[in-house]
N, C-alpha and C positions, 0 to 999 in steps of 0.2 A: 680841864688841865690834869685832873687826876687820871682820867682815861688815857690821855696822851702819855703821861708818866708811866702808867702800867704797860702800855704798848712798848714804850722805849725799854723798860726793864725786861720785857719778854724777849725783845730782839737781842739785847745784850746777853741775856741768859742763853739764848739759842746759839749765838756766836761762841760763847764760852764753852758750851757743850761740844760744838763742832771742833773747836781748837783742842779740847781735851781728847776727843776721838782721834784727831790727827796725831796727837802725841802718843796715844795708846794703840795705834794701828798695828804695831809689831805684835802686841799681845793678842789682838783680835785675829790676826793672820795665823799665829801659832795655834790659838784655841780652835780655829776653824778646821785644823787638821788633827784634833784630839781624837783618840779612840773612844772617848766617852761621848755618846750621842747627845746628851743634854748640853754639855759644854760646847760641842760642835754647833748644835742648832742655835744656841744663844749667840755665839760669835758670828755665825752667818747672818743672823737677824740684825746684829749691830752694824756689820759691814754694809748690809742692804740699806739700813736706815741712813747711814753716813752718805752712801751713794745717792740716795733719793733726795736728801736735804741739801746737799751741796756737792754736785758732781765735780766742778773744777777743783775744789780743795781735796776731794777724795782722790782724783787722778794725780794731783800734785803729791799728795802724801804717799801714794803707791810708788811714784817715780823716785821720791826721796828714799823710800825703803829699798828699792831695787838698786839705787846708786851707792848706798851706804855700806862700805866694806866691813863696818863694825857690827852690822846686824846679822842675825842667824841666817844661814843659807836657806833654811826651810821657809822663813817668812819672806825672804827675797824671791824665792821661787814662786810662791803663791801670788805675791804682789805682781810679778810679771804676767802670770796667767790671767789674773783679774783685769790687768791693764789691757791685755790683748783682747779679751772677751768684751771689754767696754768699747772697743773700736771696730769689731768685726763679728759677723755671725754668718752661718751657712744659709739661713733663711733670708731671702732677698728683702722682704718687708722689714724684718728686724734689723738687717744691715743698714738699710736706708735711714731708719730711725736713729741708729747709733751715729751714723755720719752727720745727721742734722744736729744731734746733741753736741758732737765735737765742734762743728762749725759755729755753734752758738756761744762757745766759751770765749772769754775775753782774750784778745791777741797776746797781751803781756803774760797772762797765765799760761797760755799754750807755749809761749816762747820759753818759759821756765821749765815746763815739762820736757820739751824737746831738747833743751840744753842738758838736762839731767840724763836723758836717754843717751845722748851722744857721749857724755862723760863716762857713762857706764861701760861703753865699749873698751875702756882702758882698765876695767876692774880686774882684780887679781883672781876673781872667781869665774871660771869658764862658763858655768851655767848662767850667771848673771849677764855675761857678755852675749851669750847665745840668745837669751830671752830678749835682751835689749835690741839686738839686731832685728828680731822678728817684729817687735813693737814699732820700731822706727819705720819698718817697711809698711806696716798697717797705717801709720800716720801719713806716710808718703803717698799711699794709694788714695787717700782722701784729698790731700793738699796739692800734690804736684799736678794732677789733671786740672785743678782750679787755679793754676799759676801761683800757688802759694809755696812757701819754703823754697825759694829759688836757690838759697845758699847751701842746701843740703849736699848736693853732689860735690860742690867745691870743698865743703868741710870734710867729707869722706876722703876725697882725693888728697887733701892736705895731710891726712894721717898716713897716706902711702908714700908721699914724696919726701917726708922728713926722715932722713937716715937714722937719726938717734931714737926714733919711736920704737918701743919694744915689739917683738914678734907677735905677742898676744893681741896687741891693739891692731896690728896690720891684718892678722887672721880674722878678728871680729869685724873689721872694716870691710874686708873682701866678702865676708859672709853677708853683711848688711847690703852691700852693692848687689849681690846675687838676689837676695830677697826683694829688694826694691825693684829690680828688673823683672822679677816674677810677678810683682803686684801691679805694675803700671804698663801702659801701652807704649810701643816704640814711637808713637806720635807725640808723646808727652815730653820728650827730650829733643833739644836741638842737636844738629850733627856734631858741633864742637864738643858738647857734653858726651855724646856717644863715643867720639874718638878718644876723649880723655878716660872714660870708664874702661874702654877696651884696652887702652894702653896700660892702665894701672893693673888690670886683671891679667893681661898677657905677661907683663913684667913680673907679676906675682907668681907666675908659674915657673919662673927661671930657677933652675936647679942650683946654680952656683951661688945665688944671692940669698935664698930663703930656706927656712926650715920646712920640714914635712907638713906641719899644720897649716902654714901659710900657703904652700903650693896646693894642698888639697882644697882649701877654701877658695883659692883663685880659680882652680879648674872647675869647681862647682859653680862659681860665679859666672864663668865664661858660658857654661851651659845655659844659664838663665838669660845671659846677655846676647845670645846668638840672634834672637829675633830682631835686635836693634842694629845688627851689623849689615843690613841690606846694602847700603852704599859702599861699605868697606869691602864686601865680597864682590862688588862690581869692579873694584880696582885690583888689577893683577898683582901689583907689588904688595898691597896690604893683605890680600887674600893668601898669597904665597907665604907671607910671614906667619899669619894666624895658623894656616895648615901645618907649617913646619913645626911650630911650637906644640900644637896638639899631637902631632905624630911622634915627636920626641917624648912628650909626656906619656904617651901610650906605652912606652918601654921603660918607664921609671922603675926603680927597684922596689917601690912600695905598691902593693896590690890595690889598695883603696884608691891611690892616685891613678893607677892604670885604668881601673874601672871607671873612674870619673871622666878620664880622657876619652874612653870608648863611648861613654854616654854622650859626650860632645859630638863625636863622629856620627852617632846614630841621628842626633838632631840635625847635623849638617847634611846628612844624606837626604832627609825629608825636606829641609828648608832650602837647601842650595844645590839640589840635584843637577841643575843646568850647568854648573861650573865644575863638576867633579872630574871630568874626563882626564885632565893632566895628572891627577893624583891616584887614579884607580889601581895602577900597578903596585904602588907603595901600600895602598890601603888593603889590597888583596893579601900582600905579604904579611902585613901587620895582623889582620884578622885571622888569617890561616894559622900563623904561629900561635896566636892566643887560643884558638879553638883546639889546636893539637896539644898544647902543653901548658897553658896558663891555669891559674886557679879558676874554679867554676864561675865565680862572680864576674870575672873578667871575660871568660869564654862566652858566657851568656850574652854579654853586650856585643861581643864580636859577631855572634850569630844574628843578633838583633839588627846590626848594621845592614846585613844582606836582606833581612826581612823588610827593612825600611825601603831599601832600593826596589825590592819587589812591589811593595805598596805603591810607590811612585810610578813604576812602569805599568802596573795594572790600571791605575787611574788614567794614565796617558792613553792606554789602549782603549779604555772604555769611554772616556770623556774628552780626551785631548785630541791632538792630531799627530800624524806621522811626521817624521823629521822634515823641517822646512815649512810646516804649517803655520797658521796664523795665531795659534793659541799662545805663543810666547815661550812655550816649553818644547824642547826638542827631545825626541825619544832616542837616547844614546845606546840602548840595547846592551846595557852592562851585564845583565844576567845571561843573555844569549852568548856574549863573548866569553864570560867566565865559566860557562856551563860545564865543560869537560873537567875543570879543576874544582868547581864549587860542589857539584853533586857528590863526588867521592868523599869530599871533606864532610859533608852533611851526613852521608850514609854511615861513616865511621862513628859519628856521635850517637847514632841510634843504638849502638852496642854498649853504651855507658849507662844502662838503666840502674835504678836504685831498687833494692829488694822489696820495699814496701810502697813503691810509687802508685801501684794499682789501688791502694786502700784510701788514698786521699787526693781528691781532684785539685786541691789547692797547691799541691807540690809542683814546683817548676824547676826542672833540672836540664842539664845539657842535652839529654836524649829527647826530651819533650820539645825543647826549643828547636833542636835540629829537625825533628819531624814536622813541626809547624812551619819552619822556613822551607822545607822541601815541598810542602803543600803549596806555599806561595810561589815557589819556583815553577811548579807544574802549572799553576794558573797563569804565570807570566809567559812561559815559552810553549806550553801545550805539548804537542806530540814529541818534540825533541827530547823531552826528559825521559820518555818511556824506555828507550833503548839503553840509557845509562843506568836506569834503576833495576830493570828486570834481571840482569845477570846477578845482581846482589840478592834479589828476592829468590831466584831459583837456586842459588848457591847456599842459602842459609835456611830455607823454609823447612827442611827435613833433618837438620842437624840435631844431634843428641842434646847439645847445650841449649837450654830454654832461652838464653839471651839472644842467640842467633835466630831461633824460630820467631820470637816476639819482634825482633828488629825487622826481619823480613816482612812480617805481616803489617807492621807499622809503616814501612816504606811503601808497600803495595797500597794500603788504604790512603796514604797521603797524596798519591798522584791520580786519584780518581776524579778530581775536578780540574778541568783545564784541557787535557788531551781530548781528541775527538772520539765519538762513539765508535767510528770505524776502526780506530787504533785499539781502543780499550775493550770493545765488545768481545772479540775472540779470546783475548787474554783472560777476561773475567769469566766468560762461559767455561773455559778450560779449567780455571782455578777454583770455581765455586764449590765443587765437590770436596776439594782439598780443605777449603776453609770450613765447610760444614763439619768435616771430620775433626778439624782442629778444635771445635767446640767441646770435644771430649778429651782434650789434651790434659795431661796430668798436672800442668802448671797453671796456676791462677792468672798470672800475668798474660800468658799466651791466650787464654780464653777471653779475658777482658778485652785485649786488643783485637782479637778475631771478631768478637761481637760488634765492636766499634767499626771495624772494616766492613762487615756485612751491612751495617746500617748505612754506611757511605755508598756501598754498591747499590742498595735499594733506593737511596736518595738520588743518585746521579745516572743510574743505568737501568732503571725500571719505570718506564713511562708508556704503558700500553696505548694511551690516548694519542701519543705522537708516532706510534707505529714501531717502537723498539723497546724490548725488555729482555733482560737476561733471565727473568722469571717466566717460565712457561707452564701450561697446565700439567706437563709431564713432571717437572721438578718441584712444583709448588708444594705437593704433599710432603716431600722429604724436607723442604725448607721449614715448613710449619712444624713438623714433628720435632726437628732438631731445636728450633727456637723454644717451643713449649716445654721441651725437656730441660733446656739450659736456663729457663727462667727461674727454675728452682735451685740454681747454683748459688754461690756466695753472693752477698748483697751487691758488690760492685759489678759482678758479671750480670746479675739479674737486671740491674739498672740499664746496662748497655744493651741487653737483649730487648728490653722494653723499647729502646730507641730503634732497634732493627725492625721490630714489629710495627712501630709507628710509621716508618718510611715504606715498609712493605705494603701496609694498608693504604697509605697516601697515594701510592702509585695507581691504585684502582679508582681514585676519585675522578669523576668526570670521564671515566673510561668506557661508558656505554655498556654494551653487552659483555665486555671483558670483566666488568666488576663481578659478574656471576661466578667467576672462577673461585673467588674467595668465600662465597656464601656458605658452602658446606663446612668450612672450618670456623666460621664466626662463633657458634655457640661454645666451642672448646676454647677459642682465644679469649672470649669474654670471661669464661669461667676461671681460666688460669690468671688473667689480669686481676680479677676480683680477689682471688686467693693471694696473689702477690701483694696487693694493696693492704692485706691484713697482716703481712709479715712484721714481726717485732725484732728480728735479729739485726736490722740495720742500725747504724749509730745515730741516724737522724731520720727525718721523714722523706728523704729523697726518693727512696724506692716507691713509697706510696704515691708521691706526686707524679713520678714517671709513669707508674701503672695507670693512674687515672687520666693523665694526659694522653697516653696511648689508647686507652679505652675510648676517649672522646674522638680520636682520629679514626678508630675502627668504625664507630657509629657514623661519623661524617662520610666515610668512604664506602659504606655498605650499599648494596643494591636495595633500595627502599621497598620495591615491590616484593622481593623475596625474603626480606628480613624484618618486615614491620612487626610481626608477631614476636620475634626474638627481642626486638628493641622494646616493645611494650612490657615484656617480662623483666627486662633489665630495669625499666623505669620503676616497676613495683619494688624490685630489690633495692634500688638506690633510695627510694622514698622511705622504705623500711629502715635502712641504715641511717638516714638523716633523722628519722624519728628517734632512733636509739641514742644518737649523740645528745639529744635534748634531755635524756634521762641520766647521762653520765654524772657521777659524783665529782665535784670540783673541790680539791683541797688546797690548790696552790695556783700561782700565776702561770706556772708551767703547764698544769692541767688545763687551764683556761686557754692557753695558747694552742695546745694540741687539739683541743675540742674545736677551736676556731679554724685551724688549718684543715682539719678533716671536713668540717661543714663546708668550707670554701670549695674543696675538691668535689664534694658531692653535689653542691649547687651548680658547679660548672658542668658536670655530667648531665644534670637535669636540663640545663640551658641547651646543650647540644641535642639532646633527645627531642626537646620541644621544637627546635628549629628543623630537625630531620623529619619528624612525623607531620609537621604542619606544612611541609614543602609540596605535598600533593593532595589533591581533593579527596582521593581515596582514603588516605591515612589521617587526614586532619581531624575527623570526628573523634578518633580515639584519644587525641590529646585534649580535645575540648571536654570529653567525659571525665578526664583525670584532673581538670583544672581546679576544681574545688579542693581536693585533698592536697594538691601542690601548693596552692595559695595559703591554705591553713598552716602548712609546715613552714613556708617562707615567713609568714607573720610571726610564728613562734621563734624562728631563727633571728628575726630582727630584734626580738625582745632581749636576746643575748647581748646586743649592742657591741659586737666586735667588728672592727672596720673591714678586715679581710672577708669576713662572711657577708657583711653588708654589701660590699662591692659585687661579689659573685651572685648573691641572691638578687640584687638589683638588676644585674644584667639578665638573669633568668626571667625576672618579672617583665622586663622589656620584651623579651622573646615571647612570653605568654600573652602580653597585651597585643603584640603584632598578630599572633595566631588567633586570639579571641575576637578581635574587632570590637564593635559596640557592646558586646556581651560583657566585656571587662568592667563595665561601669559598676557592676554589683560589688566589686572588691574595693572601690575607691573610698567609701566612708572609713573603712578600717586601715587602708593603706596610706591615706593622705598624711596622717601624723608622722609616718616614717619617711615619707618624701620630704616633709618639712625638716625633720631631723637631719636628713642627708644634706639638704640645702644649707643648713646652718653649721655643718661640720667643717669649719675653716681649717682646723688643725690637721685633720686627715683629708687634705684637699682632693685626693683622688676619689674619695667617696662622694664628695660634693660634685665633682666633674661628671662622674658616672650617673648620679641622680639627675643632673641636668639632661643628660642624653636619654635617660629612661622617660623623663617627662615628655621629651620629643616623641618617643615611641608611643606613649599613652595618648598624646594629642592626635597622632595619625590614626590610632585605633578608634578612639571615642568620637573624634570630630567635634560637633557642637555639644555633645554630652559632657565634655570636659568643662564647660562654661561655669558651673557652680564653684569650681575650684580655682578659677583663673585669677581672681583678685588676690588671693593669698599667694599663689605661685608668682604672679608678676611683682608683688611687693618684695618677695624674697629675692627674685632675680635682679631687680633694680638695686636693692640694697647691696647685694653681692658685688655688682659692678662698681658701686660707689666705694666699697670697702678697700682700704689700703692693706688690710690684714690678709685678705684672701689671695692665695697664690695666683699669679697672672695666667697660668695655663688653663684655669677654669673659665676665664672671661670670654675667649672666642666661642666656646660651645653655648654660652648664654645668649649671644647675639643670634646664633643659628636657631636656638630654641624660640626666640621671639618670632622668627619666621614660621616655625611649626605651629605655634599657638595661633598666629594670625590666620594661617591656612585652615586651621581647625574651626575657628569660631567666626571667620568672615567679618562682616560689618560690625560685629560686637567688639572687635579689637579697636574700634575708633576711639574709645575713651583712654586707651593706652598710647595712642599714636604720638602725642607731643613729647612725653618724657623718653619714649623709646627712640624716636628719630634724633632727639637732642643728644642722646648718648652715642648713637651711631655716628653722628657728625663729629662729636668730640673724639671718638676712637679713630675716625678717618683722618683727623688732623694729626693725631699721635703717629699714625702710620706714615703720613707724609714727611714727618720730621725725624723718623727713626734712623739710627746709625746702622747702615747696612754692612759696615766692615766687621761687625760682630756677628759671627755665624749663628749663634744661639738666638740673638735678638732678631736676626733676619728670618729665622724659622718661625719665631713667634709672630713677627709682622705678617708673614704669609698666612698663618692661621687666622689672624685677626681680619685681614683683608677679605679672605675667602668667606669668613663667617658674616661679615657685614653685608657682602653681596647676597649671601644666602638669606639673610634676614630681610633685605629689601625685596628679594624675589618672592618670599613667602607672603609678605605684607601686600605686595602688588597683586599677587594671584588671589589672596584672601578678599581684597576689596573689588576685584575685577567685575563681579556681577552685581554689585550694589552701590558702593561708594568710592569709585576710582578717583573722583575729583579731590578726595582728601589728600592724595599723594602728589597732586600737581604742584603745590608750593615747594615740595622737596625734590622735584625732578631735576631742577637746575644744579643743585648741590651734588646729587648722585652722578650727573654727567661729569661734573668737575672731578669727582673722585675717580671715575672710570678713566678719565683722560690722564690723571696723575699716574695711575697704575699702568696704563698703556705706554707711557713715556719712560717707564723705569728701564734701566739698562739690563738688569737681571730680574726676570719675572718668572715666578713659579708657574708651572703648567696648570696646577689646580686653581690658582688665582685667575689665570687667563680664562679657564672654562667658566668659572663663576661670574666673571665680569661680562663675558659675551652673553651668558644666559640672562643676566639681569637687564641687559640692553633689550633683548627680545621680550622680556616680561614688561618692561616700560612701554614698548610699542603695543604689545598685546593688551595690557590692562588700560592704558590711558588713551589709546587710539589716536585720532586726529589731533588731540590736544598737544601731542609731542612733535607734530610736523615741523614746526619752526626750530625746535631744539635739535632735531636730527639734521635739518638742513644747515644750521649754524655750526654744527660740530663735525667738521670734515674728517676729523681723526677716526670717526666710526668706520668710514669706508676703508681706510688703511688697516684698522684693527681687524675688521672682518676678512679683508684680503689676506692678511698674514695668517689668520686662523684657517682659512680655506686651503692654504698651501701646506698645512701641517700633516705630518704622518699619522697623527692620532685620529683614528676614525670617529671616536666619540666627540672630540673637539670639532671636527669637520661637520658632523651631524648637527651639533648645537649651533654652529656658525651659520649653517644653511637655514635652519629654522628661524634664527634671528634675522637673517637677511630677508626672508619671506615676510616676517612681521613688520620690519621697517619699510619694505617696499609697499605694503598695503597702506601704511600711514602716509608715506611721502607722496605716493601716486594719487 
């Protein structure tokens, strides 16, 4: 009895403490914003304790705080932020955890919280209204897809239909509707609800009835609601009304409302391209006027409208059909029709540069938007754009005003992708010398844009392997001389010059004998790039990163026979630099970050050098001789435990394992602990993913010599697959890694077969049930399917010579999974290749045991027939091999 009494007293005491905390939450929220670190830390701990001990009461207390007009604005603001963060997170695992927490709260408690949030929309404090709108949307994103909170839309619409409601409530309600539409899918609302939301929003845009704040909120809400309006846009009358209201709103007297209306038009251009024809005359007039004379924020959206039209037409040309095709989308050729008017409009924008735009790549202004759109126009219409742009280029390229010279260069560089080589070749050949001279222009903007234009020339018009290049042995020396002189210019120019050298070198990759043309310049190029990487006059590490990325491309593109000694010397220099980074004195987190970034760049160069020197039998011994000092340095780099370095060093180790083969075994005792650390790094999941890939490289290199480490590796991989905390992107590579391990250790994999196949079956079921309407989820599903097939292939081939019968019990399920994939309406090509390959592996490894399975599964014949008709030679080759394997079994 005494024990029960004590327990009862403890419960009563805990409840009393929680109630006291609920009453004191204002103080906690204010203290959590104190400049005094001790007060702040104590308050944050109290809030965390309250949250952990009684989440429902904690969320209710925050909602009360947010709703109470008597409370300080500071505490209400933080209450809203904490509420929002208790319902949503960027990390998908954390987000799912928060969703489950909310779902577990008692319905009556949730109802109180939601009621308080809706009441806050009428608050006198605009910040509280705004925060409440966001939190309501977060709750809606959880509940509406689960068919809960069905009354929400009705409650919000009621706020709009009651005339006596204040403007502030209507504005907050429209903002909420916009956020809700942003958070949920168009499939979550029935058409009647969509109609009501659109009606409320479009009426909210009405100039005669509503204040500026209400109209702005309504226009922004329409932007988020447009995805829901599919049915409405199919109806001529409804579509006409929506378009009329948006076009009228685009000429409102308030700039922010005009901007929001143009944002709607941009969204309409990409979502409802098919039905735009009747409105294009009006839309051209609206956008043209905005570009010519409106405020920059509005003009930018007007240009973005035409960029969106270009995006749609480029996609139709690449993946769709011509007008009248079966894809459902017709190519209306809006850009082609508007070309004579649109191009001059865009060319005019190029002359509206800002004085310092060359110093900051994040600047986005009307000149840059116009040039970007012009580039898209060139990709859309090809040759037709050239005759409209070249008079502008020729008329401005030599003018005394730098604005004109820079605009002419920008225009020329913008049209280099899209038009044919036949059209552009002569123009570029004639203009190349002029551009090289412009690298000595007195104006920094002109030099910056010229270097960018040269990089575009080398990217699109310098491909000796295909038989065409504007670069010849005769002009190469001048090009290299100018670039290496200009690389010492201002940081922004230097960075663009690195880009030009990058594409100049890339042109010689796979160019056979032509790659020899660059050989004599490579020592000087490498020397200048290393010098550039050491520069300290840039505001950040961008020059260094550009210099090292360019250095990597120079190594990749070089003629290995002629440059192996040069590359070996470079390796010694890079190893020395990497060693020096380990001796750097670190006084701050900034120092640590700089050290890590530099190490990452150097490790990446080493990886490229390893790959290059190990690519031929003649040069491979040189990299094997350097393997010991390379690994010694990498192991020291790992000791720094910085994720960026970890990634690059891991990738380089994968390359070294591939080059070393079985000899790599001697490094495993010391390396293994770092592989384990990588596999356990859930927080920096990219590191974990790369480590999985490197383990695959090591398995292929060591084959059965990897066996002593397999128990530990398999335990980590299985645990990672089971973890809800690990980012899902790492899981497909883990399945592929199972295949690598099985292939390496053969019959020794038998002890892992049951848990491995169980997980593969489970993942296959997940794939079969996946929602393919979500593009991101569909990509993930494709990676997962491909990796499952690759795992089966590796296991089947691993058991082929010793214990193939172990896979017989699983063959039926594998056939079912292949059939599920075969019958998918949209199937990724890489998944198709993997599925066809695993069918061949089944027949090859299990032999006559699969005869009945192949005879019972008629879809195999259809599947192979489809693949044999493919334009993809590799797929055809795989299908042919599989057909031969199956024929052996069946006959």
